[in-house]
N, C-alpha and C positions, 0 to 999 in steps of 0.2 A: 358402169358402177358409179354410185354417188360419191362426190368429193366430200371429204369431211374437213372441217375447219373449226377454229375456235369461234364460238358465238360472241358477237359484240355485246357489251353491257347494255342493259335496258335503258340506262340513263342516257345513252347516246341517241336514243330515238328523239328526245327533245331537241338535241343540238342539230339534228338534221333539218328541222323546220326553219326556214328563213325568218329572221326577226321582223322583216318588213312585209310579211305575207299579207295580202289584202284581205280584208274581212268586212262584212257589212255590219251595221249597228245591231241588226236583229241577231246575227250569228254570234256577235260578241256578247250580247245580253244572254242568249241561251247558254253560251259557254260559261259565263260567270255564274248563271243560276245553277248549272250542273256542278260547277266547281264548289259553290257554297253548299249544295246538298251533300256532296261527298265529304267536305270538311266537317259538316255537322255530324255525319255518320262516324267519321274518325274521332271527333271529340267524344261522342257517346261511348265509343269503344274504349277510349282512354279512361273516361270516368268510371265505366264499369270495371275496367281492369284495376283501377286504384281501389275501388270498393272491395274487390276480391282479395287484393293484397292486404288491406286493413283487416278484413275478416280472418284471413290466414294468420296474421300476426296475433290477433286476439285469441284464436284457438291455441296457438303455440304457447302464449303466456298462461292460459288456463291449464294446459298440460303440465307446465312447470310447477304450477301451484299444486296440482294433484299429486305429482311426484313428491313434492316437499311434504304434503300431508301424509303420504304413505311412509316416508322416512320418519316423520314424527311419531306415527303410530308404532313403528318398529322400535323406536327408542324408549317408548314408555315402559316403565318398570312394571313387571307383572309379579304381584305378590299374592298368589292364591292361598286361601286358607284350607283348601282341600283339592284333591285330585279332580273332582267333578267340575269345580270352578275353573281350574286350569284348562280342562278340555273345552268347556263352553267359551272361554276366552279365545282359545286357538281357533275354534270354529267361527267366531265372530270376526276375528282378524282375517281369516281365509275368505269369508264372504265379502268383506270390504275390499280385499285385494282383487277378487274376481270382478267386483263392480268397477273398480278403477281400470282393470284391463279392458272390460267391455267399453267403458267410456273412451279409453285411449284408442281402441279399434274404430269406434265411431268417428272420432276426430280424424284419424288417419284416412278413413273413407271419404269424409267431407273434403279433406285436403286434396285427395286425388281428383275428386270431382271439380274442385276449383282450378286445379292445374289443367285439367282437360278442357274446361270452358275457356280458360285463358288462351290455350293453344288454338282453339277454334276461332276465337276473336282475332288472334294474330293472323291466322290464315285468311279470314274474311277481309281484314284490312288490306292484306297483301293482294288479294284477288281484286278488290275495288280499285286499288292504286294502279294495278296493271291495266285494268279495263279503261281507267281514266287516261293513262298514258297513251294507250292505243287509239282511243277515240280522239284525243287532242292531236296526235300526230296526223291522223287521216284528214282532219279538217283544218289544219294549220297552213295549208298552201293551196293555190289554184294552179300550180305548175303540174302538168300531166305526168312528166317523168318523176317528179318528186313524190307525187301521190303513189305511184307504183313502187318506187323505192321504199316508201314507208310500209306499204303492204308486205313486201318481201322481208323487211326488217322485223316486222311483227311476227311473221311466221318463223323466221330464223332464230331470233333472240328470245321471244316469249314462248313459242311452241317447241322449237328444237328440231329443225329439219334443214337440210341443205340439198334436198332432192325434190324439186317442185317445179311447176310451170304455170304460167298464166295463159289461158286461152281466151280469145275474143270472138264473139259471134259475127260472122261475115256471111250474110245470106242465111241459108238453112243450116250451115255447119259452123263449128267452132275451130278456129285455127290457132296454133301456138304463136304467141307474141313475145314471150320472154321466158327464159328457163334458168334454173340454178341447179348445177350438178349434172346437166344433160345437154347434149347438142340440140340446139333448136331445130335444125334442119332434119333431124331424124325422128322428131315427134310426129305421130300421125294425127290427122284431123279427127275431130269428134263429131259423130252424127247423132242427133237426139234420138233416143230410143234404142240405140245399138250398144250393147255391152254395158259394163258397170258405169263408165263415165257418161255414156249416152243416156242411160236411164236417169242418172242424177241430174243431167241437164234438162231432160224432159219433165221430170217431176219438180225441178227447181227446189229441191230439198238437200240439206247437207247430208252427205253419205259418209259413214264411218265403217271402214272395213275391219274385219277381225285380224288380230296380229298373226303373222305367219309363224309356223312352227320353227323351232331352232334348226338351222341348216337347210330349210326348204327354199325353193325358188319362189320369189314374189311374183305372182301372176297378175294381181289386181292392185290398183292404187289403194293407199291407206285412207285417204280423205279426199272428197270432192266438195268444193264450196262454190255453188252457183251464185253469181252476182246478179241480184234481181232488183229492179227499180220499177215500181208501179206495175207489177206483173210482167215486166219486160226483161228478158234475159240478156244482159250485156256481155257476160263472159263467165269464166269459171277458173278457180284455182284448183290445181290437182297436186296433191302431195303423194309422192310415190313411196317414200320411206322416211323414218325418223333417225335421229342420231343414235349411236350405239348406247349412250348412257340414258336414253329415254325408254323406259320399259313399256309404257302404255299411255293412252290418252286420258288426261285428267279432266275434272269438271271445269277448271279454268280454261283449258284448251277448247272445250266445247263452247264455252261462252265467247271466246275469241273468234271461233269459227262463225257463230251466229252474228257477232258484231261485224265481221268482215263481209258477210253475205249481204247485209243491208247498207252499212255505212261506207264500205268501199265502193259500192255501186253509186251512191250519192256523190262521193268525192270525185270519182272518175267522170261522172256526168258534168259536174260543176267545172272541173278542170278543162274538159273538152270544150264546153260552151265558151269558156274564157279564152281559149286558144283557137277556136274554129273561125273560119272566114265569116265576114259580116253577113248577117241574114240567116245564118244557120241556127236553128232552134231545136234540133233533135240530135240524138246520139248517132254518130256515123261509125259503126264498128269497122267497116272496111278502111276508112281513112285513118282511124286510130291505129289499126293493125299495121297498115302500110308505114305509118310514121315510126312505130316502135321497131319494126323489122329493119327499116333503114338505119335507125340509130344504133341497132345492135351490130350492124356490119362493121368490120374493122376499117 
């Protein structure tokens, strides 16, 4: 059974990265360029939000004017010289009232549209911020253990799961290297092409399983995230279940899965090459798996 715990705040992801993490000038430039692009998108979102608020204020002011005009019309003294003139006057006032009501409804509808667009902009800004935080955390260190720690923190804090495992490719199969919520020694190996996880590894595509019915036994993992670099499968994250308060997979979750599928593989490769023995130029899944398993032992 998966252990449940309180998810760490997203802001802690930044703090996990060491301040003196090595970085090449090209990676710093790319990071600054990506940061500037995101900041520009945030500024455009803020400017558009301010325009929406100003337009909303203008419409509210106009509505007050219309209400005041309606009250003035109601206060005007009617002195009909005949019953027919009185009826005509009443019809005219009724028509004006209906026109004001129609305009009021139109303003209300526009206001609802503005509120909806504002909420969409807020959600988009939040999505971009989370993606930036996740990407920055993955590439902020060349320490292999810290890279894997950041990957698990992204899945725990941003996605919402404490029942997952990291598999690494050793030869033709994938072996469990680290787990959260499950005993590492009880996790079976994954053979490409066999079962849900094996087919996901063979196809090298993110797998999203259907949510189980309430009270049913979970037979298959909810998510499989193959880690692919230059068409080479390095490993795979397997999520078995989500936290109770998470009803379904969101669009942001899917973007985080795609980000991990590519960026986590690059970060793992870079960290391994930085820690590998001199002369090693390729990813060695067996050596990485052995190191992680040794570190996991008490």
